[in-house]
C-alpha positions, 0 to 999 in steps of 0.5 A: 550507499543508498539504493538510488546511488547503487542503481545509478552506479550500476547503470553507468557501469553497464553503459561504459561497457556498452551493455543494454540496461533496462529499468522498470519503476513503479510508483506505489506512493498511492498504493496504500490508499487504493486497497479495497476493504472488502477485497482485502478481507476476502484475501485475509480469509483466503490465507486462513485467517478466520473467526475472531481474528478476521472480525478484528481485521474487519473492525480495524478497517471499518467505521473510519471517516475522513474530513477535509479542512482547508483554512477555516472551511471544513467539508462533511465527514465521508466514510473510508471504504478503501485504503489502510490507515497511514503510518500504521504498523499493519499497513505494510502487512495488509498491503503485502497480503493483498498484492503478494497474491497478485504477483 
């Protein structure tokens, strides 16, 4: 059973016995693209990562560029100053480092 199916089943169970049910849904689909690199590096340092390891994270996040292409038209390169690389192993870890300190 998926999480969505489990949620719906629980919801309907509580409705049948006339209990109140409240759900909060957060859309985090764009969350990885909104992480500011400067803030993220400060949070990493706050958690005790310093020196060579911090320099490695800084190198991992810096000097990235994006290019938008539609059919044959290509836009110019733009620097990426926020977000973590999509599909990376470090992406979820870096996201948690930033947002777990907010919760």
